[in-house]
Biopython code that builds the backbone (N, CA, C, O; Angstrom):
import numpy as np
from Bio.PDB.StructureBuilder import StructureBuilder

atoms = [
    (1, "MET", "N", (0.813, -1.194, 0.000)),
    (1, "MET", "CA", (0.000, 0.000, 0.000)),
    (1, "MET", "C", (0.859, 1.261, 0.000)),
    (1, "MET", "O", (0.542, 2.221, -0.702)),
    (2, "GLY", "N", (1.935, 1.271, 0.773)),
    (2, "GLY", "CA", (2.825, 2.431, 0.849)),
    (2, "GLY", "C", (3.548, 2.676, -0.456)),
    (2, "GLY", "O", (3.764, 3.822, -0.849)),
    (3, "ASN", "N", (3.932, 1.579, -1.144)),
    (3, "ASN", "CA", (4.622, 1.705, -2.428)),
    (3, "ASN", "C", (3.699, 2.330, -3.475)),
    (3, "ASN", "O", (4.130, 3.160, -4.276)),
    (4, "LEU", "N", (2.451, 1.933, -3.463)),
    (4, "LEU", "CA", (1.477, 2.488, -4.403)),
    (4, "LEU", "C", (1.284, 3.987, -4.176)),
    (4, "LEU", "O", (1.201, 4.757, -5.134)),
    (5, "LEU", "N", (1.213, 4.398, -2.921)),
    (5, "LEU", "CA", (1.054, 5.821, -2.619)),
    (5, "LEU", "C", (2.270, 6.623, -3.057)),
    (5, "LEU", "O", (2.124, 7.747, -3.539)),
    (6, "LEU", "N", (3.461, 6.069, -2.900)),
    (6, "LEU", "CA", (4.672, 6.755, -3.352)),
    (6, "LEU", "C", (4.691, 6.899, -4.874)),
    (6, "LEU", "O", (5.108, 7.932, -5.398)),
    (7, "GLN", "N", (4.244, 5.872, -5.572)),
    (7, "GLN", "CA", (4.173, 5.958, -7.034)),
    (7, "GLN", "C", (3.141, 6.997, -7.471)),
    (7, "GLN", "O", (3.370, 7.748, -8.419)),
    (8, "MET", "N", (2.010, 7.034, -6.778)),
    (8, "MET", "CA", (0.983, 8.029, -7.114)),
    (8, "MET", "C", (1.475, 9.440, -6.815)),
    (8, "MET", "O", (1.168, 10.368, -7.563)),
    (9, "LEU", "N", (2.226, 9.619, -5.745)),
    (9, "LEU", "CA", (2.790, 10.920, -5.414)),
    (9, "LEU", "C", (3.803, 11.350, -6.474)),
    (9, "LEU", "O", (3.832, 12.514, -6.874)),
    (10, "ALA", "N", (4.623, 10.418, -6.924)),
    (10, "ALA", "CA", (5.600, 10.733, -7.972)),
    (10, "ALA", "C", (4.888, 11.124, -9.266)),
    (10, "ALA", "O", (5.318, 12.050, -9.955)),
    (11, "GLY", "N", (3.815, 10.431, -9.595)),
    (11, "GLY", "CA", (3.036, 10.776, -10.780)),
    (11, "GLY", "C", (2.365, 12.132, -10.648)),
    (11, "GLY", "O", (2.275, 12.879, -11.623)),
    (12, "THR", "N", (1.896, 12.453, -9.458)),
    (12, "THR", "CA", (1.283, 13.763, -9.219)),
    (12, "THR", "C", (2.302, 14.876, -9.376)),
    (12, "THR", "O", (1.999, 15.914, -9.966)),
    (13, "VAL", "N", (3.490, 14.678, -8.863)),
    (13, "VAL", "CA", (4.548, 15.683, -8.987)),
    (13, "VAL", "C", (4.917, 15.881, -10.450)),
    (13, "VAL", "O", (5.108, 17.014, -10.891)),
    (14, "THR", "N", (5.019, 14.800, -11.205)),
    (14, "THR", "CA", (5.326, 14.910, -12.624)),
    (14, "THR", "C", (4.222, 15.648, -13.368)),
    (14, "THR", "O", (4.507, 16.486, -14.223)),
    (15, "SER", "N", (2.980, 15.350, -13.057)),
    (15, "SER", "CA", (1.854, 16.041, -13.689)),
    (15, "SER", "C", (1.865, 17.527, -13.375)),
    (15, "SER", "O", (1.587, 18.345, -14.252)),
    (16, "LEU", "N", (2.178, 17.885, -12.149)),
    (16, "LEU", "CA", (2.249, 19.297, -11.779)),
    (16, "LEU", "C", (3.397, 20.010, -12.489)),
    (16, "LEU", "O", (3.263, 21.169, -12.881)),
    (17, "LYS", "N", (4.529, 19.317, -12.656)),
    (17, "LYS", "CA", (5.649, 19.902, -13.404)),
    (17, "LYS", "C", (5.239, 20.172, -14.854)),
    (17, "LYS", "O", (5.534, 21.234, -15.402)),
    (18, "ILE", "N", (4.569, 19.220, -15.457)),
    (18, "ILE", "CA", (4.112, 19.386, -16.840)),
    (18, "ILE", "C", (3.139, 20.551, -16.928)),
    (18, "ILE", "O", (3.238, 21.372, -17.840)),
    (19, "PHE", "N", (2.205, 20.632, -15.993)),
    (19, "PHE", "CA", (1.215, 21.702, -15.989)),
    (19, "PHE", "C", (1.876, 23.077, -15.853)),
    (19, "PHE", "O", (1.565, 23.995, -16.612)),
    (20, "ILE", "N", (2.775, 23.215, -14.900)),
    (20, "ILE", "CA", (3.418, 24.510, -14.648)),
    (20, "ILE", "C", (4.293, 24.925, -15.821)),
    (20, "ILE", "O", (4.239, 26.077, -16.251)),
    (21, "LEU", "N", (5.099, 24.004, -16.348)),
    (21, "LEU", "CA", (5.967, 24.341, -17.475)),
    (21, "LEU", "C", (5.162, 24.660, -18.730)),
    (21, "LEU", "O", (5.535, 25.545, -19.500)),
    (22, "THR", "N", (4.064, 23.947, -18.935)),
    (22, "THR", "CA", (3.219, 24.229, -20.100)),
    (22, "THR", "C", (2.649, 25.636, -20.009)),
    (22, "THR", "O", (2.689, 26.379, -20.990)),
    (23, "LEU", "N", (2.126, 26.012, -18.861)),
    (23, "LEU", "CA", (1.594, 27.366, -18.706)),
    (23, "LEU", "C", (2.694, 28.412, -18.820)),
    (23, "LEU", "O", (2.500, 29.453, -19.447)),
    (24, "LEU", "N", (3.837, 28.143, -18.221)),
    (24, "LEU", "CA", (4.942, 29.097, -18.226)),
    (24, "LEU", "C", (5.401, 29.433, -19.641)),
    (24, "LEU", "O", (5.744, 30.581, -19.922)),
    (25, "PHE", "N", (5.410, 28.452, -20.527)),
    (25, "PHE", "CA", (5.898, 28.676, -21.889)),
    (25, "PHE", "C", (4.784, 28.978, -22.886)),
    (25, "PHE", "O", (5.003, 29.733, -23.833)),
    (26, "SER", "N", (3.608, 28.414, -22.701)),
    (26, "SER", "CA", (2.570, 28.583, -23.721)),
    (26, "SER", "C", (1.837, 29.908, -23.621)),
    (26, "SER", "O", (1.365, 30.416, -24.639)),
    (27, "LEU", "N", (1.723, 30.484, -22.441)),
    (27, "LEU", "CA", (1.042, 31.778, -22.326)),
    (27, "LEU", "C", (1.783, 32.892, -23.076)),
    (27, "LEU", "O", (1.152, 33.602, -23.859)),
    (28, "PRO", "N", (3.091, 33.077, -22.873)),
    (28, "PRO", "CA", (3.777, 34.112, -23.651)),
    (28, "PRO", "C", (3.859, 33.782, -25.142)),
    (28, "PRO", "O", (3.745, 34.674, -25.983)),
    (29, "LEU", "N", (4.056, 32.508, -25.470)),
    (29, "LEU", "CA", (4.098, 32.118, -26.881)),
    (29, "LEU", "C", (2.751, 32.359, -27.541)),
    (29, "LEU", "O", (2.697, 32.770, -28.701)),
    (30, "GLY", "N", (1.668, 32.112, -26.826)),
    (30, "GLY", "CA", (0.342, 32.375, -27.356)),
    (30, "GLY", "C", (0.134, 33.849, -27.663)),
    (30, "GLY", "O", (-0.527, 34.191, -28.644)),
    (31, "LEU", "N", (0.690, 34.724, -26.835)),
    (31, "LEU", "CA", (0.586, 36.157, -27.089)),
    (31, "LEU", "C", (1.348, 36.534, -28.358)),
    (31, "LEU", "O", (0.865, 37.337, -29.156)),
    (32, "LEU", "N", (2.523, 35.965, -28.544)),
    (32, "LEU", "CA", (3.291, 36.229, -29.771)),
    (32, "LEU", "C", (2.561, 35.700, -31.009)),
    (32, "LEU", "O", (2.537, 36.356, -32.050)),
    (33, "VAL", "N", (1.977, 34.530, -30.888)),
    (33, "VAL", "CA", (1.232, 33.953, -32.013)),
    (33, "VAL", "C", (0.004, 34.810, -32.321)),
    (33, "VAL", "O", (-0.335, 35.002, -33.488)),
    (34, "ALA", "N", (-0.661, 35.321, -31.298)),
    (34, "ALA", "CA", (-1.819, 36.188, -31.519)),
    (34, "ALA", "C", (-1.405, 37.467, -32.233)),
    (34, "ALA", "O", (-2.113, 37.939, -33.123)),
    (35, "LYS", "N", (-0.258, 38.033, -31.846)),
    (35, "LYS", "CA", (0.242, 39.229, -32.532)),
    (35, "LYS", "C", (0.548, 38.911, -33.988)),
    (35, "LYS", "O", (0.284, 39.727, -34.871)),
    (36, "GLY", "N", (1.105, 37.726, -34.248)),
    (36, "GLY", "CA", (1.367, 37.319, -35.623)),
    (36, "GLY", "C", (0.087, 37.108, -36.410)),
    (36, "GLY", "O", (0.033, 37.418, -37.600)),
    (37, "ARG", "N", (-0.931, 36.591, -35.768)),
    (37, "ARG", "CA", (-2.226, 36.358, -36.424)),
    (37, "ARG", "C", (-2.888, 37.668, -36.800)),
    (37, "ARG", "O", (-3.574, 37.747, -37.820)),
    (38, "MET", "N", (-2.689, 38.704, -35.984)),
    (38, "MET", "CA", (-3.281, 40.011, -36.249)),
    (38, "MET", "C", (-2.363, 40.912, -37.070)),
    (38, "MET", "O", (-2.680, 42.081, -37.291)),
    (39, "SER", "N", (-1.238, 40.382, -37.519)),
    (39, "SER", "CA", (-0.278, 41.173, -38.281)),
    (39, "SER", "C", (-0.887, 41.674, -39.587)),
    (39, "SER", "O", (-1.732, 41.013, -40.191)),
    (40, "LYS", "N", (-0.445, 42.844, -40.003)),
    (40, "LYS", "CA", (-0.915, 43.403, -41.267)),
    (40, "LYS", "C", (-0.177, 42.787, -42.453)),
    (40, "LYS", "O", (-0.611, 42.918, -43.597)),
    (41, "ASN", "N", (0.938, 42.116, -42.176)),
    (41, "ASN", "CA", (1.676, 41.421, -43.221)),
    (41, "ASN", "C", (0.928, 40.128, -43.556)),
    (41, "ASN", "O", (0.800, 39.254, -42.698)),
    (42, "PRO", "N", (0.430, 39.993, -44.798)),
    (42, "PRO", "CA", (-0.380, 38.803, -45.113)),
    (42, "PRO", "C", (0.407, 37.498, -45.075)),
    (42, "PRO", "O", (-0.177, 36.446, -44.813)),
    (43, "ILE", "N", (1.693, 37.532, -45.325)),
    (43, "ILE", "CA", (2.491, 36.297, -45.279)),
    (43, "ILE", "C", (2.565, 35.787, -43.845)),
    (43, "ILE", "O", (2.322, 34.608, -43.588)),
    (44, "ILE", "N", (2.900, 36.675, -42.914)),
    (44, "ILE", "CA", (2.990, 36.274, -41.504)),
    (44, "ILE", "C", (1.617, 35.837, -40.988)),
    (44, "ILE", "O", (1.489, 34.809, -40.325)),
    (45, "SER", "N", (0.610, 36.624, -41.300)),
    (45, "SER", "CA", (-0.737, 36.313, -40.831)),
    (45, "SER", "C", (-1.217, 34.962, -41.356)),
    (45, "SER", "O", (-1.803, 34.182, -40.605)),
    (46, "ASN", "N", (-0.981, 34.680, -42.622)),
    (46, "ASN", "CA", (-1.407, 33.402, -43.203)),
    (46, "ASN", "C", (-0.623, 32.224, -42.640)),
    (46, "ASN", "O", (-1.193, 31.160, -42.397)),
    (47, "MET", "N", (0.682, 32.406, -42.428)),
    (47, "MET", "CA", (1.488, 31.311, -41.856)),
    (47, "MET", "C", (1.036, 30.998, -40.430)),
    (47, "MET", "O", (0.896, 29.832, -40.059)),
    (48, "VAL", "N", (0.810, 32.034, -39.640)),
    (48, "VAL", "CA", (0.362, 31.826, -38.261)),
    (48, "VAL", "C", (-1.040, 31.228, -38.241)),
    (48, "VAL", "O", (-1.340, 30.367, -37.414)),
    (49, "ASN", "N", (-1.900, 31.683, -39.152)),
    (49, "ASN", "CA", (-3.246, 31.119, -39.238)),
    (49, "ASN", "C", (-3.182, 29.629, -39.583)),
    (49, "ASN", "O", (-3.948, 28.838, -39.033)),
    (50, "MET", "N", (-2.287, 29.239, -40.478)),
    (50, "MET", "CA", (-2.126, 27.825, -40.829)),
    (50, "MET", "C", (-1.646, 27.011, -39.617)),
    (50, "MET", "O", (-2.134, 25.910, -39.363)),
    (51, "TYR", "N", (-0.693, 27.568, -38.884)),
    (51, "TYR", "CA", (-0.204, 26.913, -37.663)),
    (51, "TYR", "C", (-1.358, 26.691, -36.680)),
    (51, "TYR", "O", (-1.510, 25.604, -36.123)),
    (52, "ILE", "N", (-2.167, 27.735, -36.476)),
    (52, "ILE", "CA", (-3.282, 27.631, -35.531)),
    (52, "ILE", "C", (-4.290, 26.590, -36.010)),
    (52, "ILE", "O", (-4.793, 25.798, -35.213)),
    (53, "MET", "N", (-4.585, 26.591, -37.301)),
    (53, "MET", "CA", (-5.542, 25.616, -37.826)),
    (53, "MET", "C", (-5.037, 24.184, -37.671)),
    (53, "MET", "O", (-5.810, 23.286, -37.335)),
    (54, "ILE", "N", (-3.750, 23.967, -37.913)),
    (54, "ILE", "CA", (-3.189, 22.617, -37.778)),
    (54, "ILE", "C", (-3.184, 22.183, -36.321)),
    (54, "ILE", "O", (-3.586, 21.063, -36.005)),
    (55, "MET", "N", (-2.731, 23.063, -35.431)),
    (55, "MET", "CA", (-2.648, 22.705, -34.013)),
    (55, "MET", "C", (-4.025, 22.468, -33.400)),
    (55, "MET", "O", (-4.194, 21.563, -32.582)),
    (56, "ARG", "N", (-4.999, 23.269, -33.787)),
    (56, "ARG", "CA", (-6.340, 23.106, -33.225)),
    (56, "ARG", "C", (-7.130, 22.016, -33.933)),
    (56, "ARG", "O", (-8.111, 21.509, -33.389)),
    (57, "GLY", "N", (-6.712, 21.651, -35.146)),
    (57, "GLY", "CA", (-7.482, 20.700, -35.938)),
    (57, "GLY", "C", (-7.000, 19.269, -35.873)),
    (57, "GLY", "O", (-7.656, 18.373, -36.404)),
    (58, "THR", "N", (-5.868, 19.035, -35.233)),
    (58, "THR", "CA", (-5.366, 17.664, -35.106)),
    (58, "THR", "C", (-5.378, 17.254, -33.638)),
    (58, "THR", "O", (-5.248, 18.104, -32.757)),
    (59, "PRO", "N", (-5.530, 15.983, -33.372)),
    (59, "PRO", "CA", (-5.561, 15.526, -31.976)),
    (59, "PRO", "C", (-4.214, 15.741, -31.275)),
    (59, "PRO", "O", (-3.154, 15.633, -31.892)),
    (60, "LEU", "N", (-4.279, 16.043, -29.989)),
    (60, "LEU", "CA", (-3.071, 16.273, -29.200)),
    (60, "LEU", "C", (-2.178, 15.041, -29.185)),
    (60, "LEU", "O", (-0.956, 15.172, -29.242)),
    (61, "ILE", "N", (-2.750, 13.864, -29.110)),
    (61, "ILE", "CA", (-1.928, 12.644, -29.067)),
    (61, "ILE", "C", (-1.135, 12.480, -30.365)),
    (61, "ILE", "O", (0.004, 12.016, -30.331)),
    (62, "LEU", "N", (-1.715, 12.852, -31.498)),
    (62, "LEU", "CA", (-0.993, 12.809, -32.769)),
    (62, "LEU", "C", (0.165, 13.801, -32.762)),
    (62, "LEU", "O", (1.254, 13.492, -33.246)),
    (63, "GLN", "N", (-0.065, 14.978, -32.222)),
    (63, "GLN", "CA", (1.004, 15.966, -32.126)),
    (63, "GLN", "C", (2.123, 15.494, -31.209)),
    (63, "GLN", "O", (3.301, 15.703, -31.500)),
    (64, "LEU", "N", (1.757, 14.864, -30.108)),
    (64, "LEU", "CA", (2.775, 14.355, -29.189)),
    (64, "LEU", "C", (3.600, 13.247, -29.839)),
    (64, "LEU", "O", (4.818, 13.196, -29.664)),
    (65, "LEU", "N", (2.950, 12.368, -30.579)),
    (65, "LEU", "CA", (3.685, 11.320, -31.295)),
    (65, "LEU", "C", (4.629, 11.923, -32.323)),
    (65, "LEU", "O", (5.768, 11.478, -32.465)),
    (66, "PHE", "N", (4.158, 12.931, -33.035)),
    (66, "PHE", "CA", (4.996, 13.585, -34.031)),
    (66, "PHE", "C", (6.205, 14.259, -33.373)),
    (66, "PHE", "O", (7.331, 14.123, -33.850)),
    (67, "VAL", "N", (5.966, 14.982, -32.285)),
    (67, "VAL", "CA", (7.058, 15.687, -31.602)),
    (67, "VAL", "C", (8.070, 14.699, -31.039)),
    (67, "VAL", "O", (9.266, 14.991, -31.015)),
    (68, "TYR", "N", (7.619, 13.552, -30.592)),
    (68, "TYR", "CA", (8.537, 12.577, -30.002)),
    (68, "TYR", "C", (9.315, 11.792, -31.063)),
    (68, "TYR", "O", (10.517, 11.573, -30.909)),
    (69, "PHE", "N", (8.644, 11.369, -32.132)),
    (69, "PHE", "CA", (9.296, 10.491, -33.094)),
    (69, "PHE", "C", (9.912, 11.211, -34.294)),
    (69, "PHE", "O", (10.893, 10.719, -34.853)),
    (70, "ALA", "N", (9.375, 12.346, -34.704)),
    (70, "ALA", "CA", (9.860, 13.021, -35.917)),
    (70, "ALA", "C", (11.332, 13.428, -35.853)),
    (70, "ALA", "O", (12.033, 13.244, -36.848)),
    (71, "PRO", "N", (11.846, 13.972, -34.743)),
    (71, "PRO", "CA", (13.266, 14.352, -34.746)),
    (71, "PRO", "C", (14.212, 13.174, -35.016)),
    (71, "PRO", "O", (15.264, 13.346, -35.632)),
    (72, "TYR", "N", (13.838, 12.000, -34.562)),
    (72, "TYR", "CA", (14.693, 10.835, -34.814)),
    (72, "TYR", "C", (14.737, 10.502, -36.307)),
    (72, "TYR", "O", (15.805, 10.237, -36.859)),
    (73, "TYR", "N", (13.581, 10.517, -36.950)),
    (73, "TYR", "CA", (13.535, 10.160, -38.365)),
    (73, "TYR", "C", (14.036, 11.274, -39.275)),
    (73, "TYR", "O", (14.522, 10.998, -40.372)),
    (74, "ILE", "N", (13.929, 12.520, -38.842)),
    (74, "ILE", "CA", (14.382, 13.628, -39.675)),
    (74, "ILE", "C", (15.854, 13.942, -39.448)),
    (74, "ILE", "O", (16.607, 14.102, -40.408)),
    (75, "PHE", "N", (16.273, 14.033, -38.183)),
    (75, "PHE", "CA", (17.633, 14.451, -37.850)),
    (75, "PHE", "C", (18.519, 13.327, -37.337)),
    (75, "PHE", "O", (19.730, 13.512, -37.212)),
    (76, "GLY", "N", (17.952, 12.180, -37.040)),
    (76, "GLY", "CA", (18.726, 11.062, -36.523)),
    (76, "GLY", "C", (19.008, 11.161, -35.032)),
    (76, "GLY", "O", (19.819, 10.395, -34.510)),
    (77, "THR", "N", (18.371, 12.068, -34.349)),
    (77, "THR", "CA", (18.555, 12.231, -32.912)),
    (77, "THR", "C", (17.189, 12.448, -32.260)),
    (77, "THR", "O", (16.226, 12.827, -32.926)),
    (78, "SER", "N", (17.121, 12.208, -30.982)),
    (78, "SER", "CA", (15.849, 12.400, -30.284)),
    (78, "SER", "C", (16.127, 12.923, -28.881)),
    (78, "SER", "O", (17.277, 13.017, -28.453)),
    (79, "TYR", "N", (15.056, 13.260, -28.176)),
    (79, "TYR", "CA", (15.182, 13.715, -26.802)),
    (79, "TYR", "C", (14.238, 12.913, -25.921)),
    (79, "TYR", "O", (13.453, 12.102, -26.410)),
    (80, "ASP", "N", (14.322, 13.146, -24.629)),
    (80, "ASP", "CA", (13.555, 12.317, -23.703)),
    (80, "ASP", "C", (12.059, 12.618, -23.763)),
    (80, "ASP", "O", (11.630, 13.615, -24.343)),
    (81, "ARG", "N", (11.287, 11.741, -23.156)),
    (81, "ARG", "CA", (9.824, 11.837, -23.206)),
    (81, "ARG", "C", (9.294, 13.093, -22.531)),
    (81, "ARG", "O", (8.351, 13.713, -23.022)),
    (82, "PHE", "N", (9.890, 13.466, -21.417)),
    (82, "PHE", "CA", (9.408, 14.635, -20.688)),
    (82, "PHE", "C", (9.545, 15.893, -21.547)),
    (82, "PHE", "O", (8.622, 16.706, -21.607)),
    (83, "THR", "N", (10.674, 16.054, -22.200)),
    (83, "THR", "CA", (10.887, 17.208, -23.079)),
    (83, "THR", "C", (9.900, 17.191, -24.235)),
    (83, "THR", "O", (9.363, 18.234, -24.605)),
    (84, "ALA", "N", (9.658, 16.030, -24.803)),
    (84, "ALA", "CA", (8.708, 15.920, -25.910)),
    (84, "ALA", "C", (7.302, 16.309, -25.464)),
    (84, "ALA", "O", (6.573, 16.967, -26.206)),
    (85, "VAL", "N", (6.924, 15.907, -24.267)),
    (85, "VAL", "CA", (5.596, 16.263, -23.749)),
    (85, "VAL", "C", (5.494, 17.770, -23.552)),
    (85, "VAL", "O", (4.481, 18.373, -23.906)),
    (86, "ILE", "N", (6.519, 18.375, -22.997)),
    (86, "ILE", "CA", (6.494, 19.827, -22.772)),
    (86, "ILE", "C", (6.403, 20.558, -24.103)),
    (86, "ILE", "O", (5.581, 21.463, -24.249)),
    (87, "VAL", "N", (7.226, 20.187, -25.075)),
    (87, "VAL", "CA", (7.202, 20.843, -26.386)),
    (87, "VAL", "C", (5.839, 20.654, -27.048)),
    (87, "VAL", "O", (5.265, 21.605, -27.580)),
    (88, "GLY", "N", (5.325, 19.432, -27.015)),
    (88, "GLY", "CA", (4.031, 19.159, -27.630)),
    (88, "GLY", "C", (2.898, 19.936, -26.989)),
    (88, "GLY", "O", (2.065, 20.510, -27.691)),
    (89, "PHE", "N", (2.855, 19.961, -25.669)),
    (89, "PHE", "CA", (1.798, 20.700, -24.976)),
    (89, "PHE", "C", (1.920, 22.200, -25.227)),
    (89, "PHE", "O", (0.916, 22.883, -25.431)),
    (90, "VAL", "N", (3.148, 22.708, -25.213)),
    (90, "VAL", "CA", (3.343, 24.148, -25.395)),
    (90, "VAL", "C", (2.880, 24.587, -26.773)),
    (90, "VAL", "O", (2.156, 25.576, -26.888)),
    (91, "ILE", "N", (3.280, 23.877, -27.823)),
    (91, "ILE", "CA", (2.871, 24.313, -29.161)),
    (91, "ILE", "C", (1.373, 24.124, -29.367)),
    (91, "ILE", "O", (0.760, 24.879, -30.121)),
    (92, "ASN", "N", (0.776, 23.138, -28.718)),
    (92, "ASN", "CA", (-0.666, 22.940, -28.834)),
    (92, "ASN", "C", (-1.426, 24.034, -28.097)),
    (92, "ASN", "O", (-2.303, 24.677, -28.674)),
    (93, "TYR", "N", (-1.104, 24.246, -26.851)),
    (93, "TYR", "CA", (-1.852, 25.209, -26.051)),
    (93, "TYR", "C", (-1.559, 26.644, -26.448)),
    (93, "TYR", "O", (-2.398, 27.518, -26.236)),
    (94, "ALA", "N", (-0.393, 26.911, -27.018)),
    (94, "ALA", "CA", (-0.114, 28.264, -27.510)),
    (94, "ALA", "C", (-1.096, 28.647, -28.612)),
    (94, "ALA", "O", (-1.510, 29.803, -28.697)),
    (95, "ALA", "N", (-1.468, 27.694, -29.448)),
    (95, "ALA", "CA", (-2.445, 27.977, -30.501)),
    (95, "ALA", "C", (-3.812, 28.316, -29.893)),
    (95, "ALA", "O", (-4.481, 29.242, -30.351)),
    (96, "TYR", "N", (-4.221, 27.579, -28.877)),
    (96, "TYR", "CA", (-5.498, 27.875, -28.224)),
    (96, "TYR", "C", (-5.450, 29.225, -27.501)),
    (96, "TYR", "O", (-6.386, 30.018, -27.598)),
    (97, "PHE", "N", (-4.363, 29.478, -26.782)),
    (97, "PHE", "CA", (-4.236, 30.752, -26.076)),
    (97, "PHE", "C", (-4.173, 31.918, -27.059)),
    (97, "PHE", "O", (-4.666, 33.005, -26.759)),
    (98, "ALA", "N", (-3.572, 31.702, -28.229)),
    (98, "ALA", "CA", (-3.496, 32.762, -29.234)),
    (98, "ALA", "C", (-4.892, 33.184, -29.673)),
    (98, "ALA", "O", (-5.164, 34.376, -29.821)),
    (99, "GLU", "N", (-5.763, 32.228, -29.879)),
    (99, "GLU", "CA", (-7.128, 32.567, -30.275)),
    (99, "GLU", "C", (-7.886, 33.254, -29.136)),
    (99, "GLU", "O", (-8.709, 34.135, -29.384)),
    (100, "ILE", "N", (-7.617, 32.863, -27.915)),
    (100, "ILE", "CA", (-8.240, 33.526, -26.768)),
    (100, "ILE", "C", (-7.759, 34.966, -26.681)),
    (100, "ILE", "O", (-8.563, 35.884, -26.521)),
    (101, "TYR", "N", (-6.452, 35.166, -26.786)),
    (101, "TYR", "CA", (-5.890, 36.517, -26.751)),
    (101, "TYR", "C", (-6.425, 37.361, -27.912)),
    (101, "TYR", "O", (-6.836, 38.505, -27.716)),
    (102, "ARG", "N", (-6.419, 36.797, -29.106)),
    (102, "ARG", "CA", (-6.867, 37.532, -30.294)),
    (102, "ARG", "C", (-8.312, 37.974, -30.118)),
    (102, "ARG", "O", (-8.648, 39.130, -30.374)),
    (103, "GLY", "N", (-9.161, 37.061, -29.682)),
    (103, "GLY", "CA", (-10.561, 37.405, -29.474)),
    (103, "GLY", "C", (-10.732, 38.489, -28.426)),
    (103, "GLY", "O", (-11.567, 39.381, -28.577)),
    (104, "GLY", "N", (-9.945, 38.413, -27.369)),
    (104, "GLY", "CA", (-10.020, 39.433, -26.326)),
    (104, "GLY", "C", (-9.519, 40.783, -26.805)),
    (104, "GLY", "O", (-10.134, 41.810, -26.520)),
    (105, "ILE", "N", (-8.430, 40.790, -27.516)),
    (105, "ILE", "CA", (-7.862, 42.048, -28.021)),
    (105, "ILE", "C", (-8.799, 42.689, -29.038)),
    (105, "ILE", "O", (-9.019, 43.899, -29.001)),
    (106, "GLN", "N", (-9.345, 41.897, -29.934)),
    (106, "GLN", "CA", (-10.207, 42.453, -30.985)),
    (106, "GLN", "C", (-11.586, 42.847, -30.460)),
    (106, "GLN", "O", (-12.313, 43.577, -31.133)),
    (107, "SER", "N", (-11.953, 42.381, -29.280)),
    (107, "SER", "CA", (-13.268, 42.760, -28.735)),
    (107, "SER", "C", (-13.249, 44.132, -28.087)),
    (107, "SER", "O", (-14.302, 44.706, -27.807)),
    (108, "ILE", "N", (-12.049, 44.662, -27.847)),
    (108, "ILE", "CA", (-11.942, 45.989, -27.257)),
    (108, "ILE", "C", (-12.142, 47.029, -28.353)),
    (108, "ILE", "O", (-11.431, 47.002, -29.358)),
    (109, "PRO", "N", (-13.095, 47.945, -28.181)),
    (109, "PRO", "CA", (-13.353, 48.945, -29.248)),
    (109, "PRO", "C", (-12.253, 49.986, -29.368)),
    (109, "PRO", "O", (-12.336, 50.878, -30.213)),
]
sb = StructureBuilder()
sb.init_structure("model")
sb.init_model(0)
sb.init_chain("A")
sb.init_seg("    ")
for serial, (resi, resn, name, xyz) in enumerate(atoms, 1):
    if name == "N":
        sb.init_residue(resn, " ", resi, " ")
    sb.init_atom(name, np.array(xyz, "f"), 0.0, 1.0, " ", f" {name:<3s}", serial, name[0])
structure = sb.get_structure()
């Protein structure tokens, strides 16, 4: 029983680390993406819009698999699972936060 509680505590700590790091990186990145989405330059605006559509339109698990496995097949190197989860969550949630920021900014008269 004690071993199970220690494992659950370790999992809780890992989940909290993922949550905090995701918020720490995705909130500012989302603001930058929102600024790019509202850019008057059509190239930047269209590229950022495509990024947002892809990130919001594909399942998170597919994005996590891509972030974890793609560097190995493209560059021949990879990184650990924790880093892949952080990168995957950050790029996913930054797209959602960008739309939240954009909607909030554009609603101000």
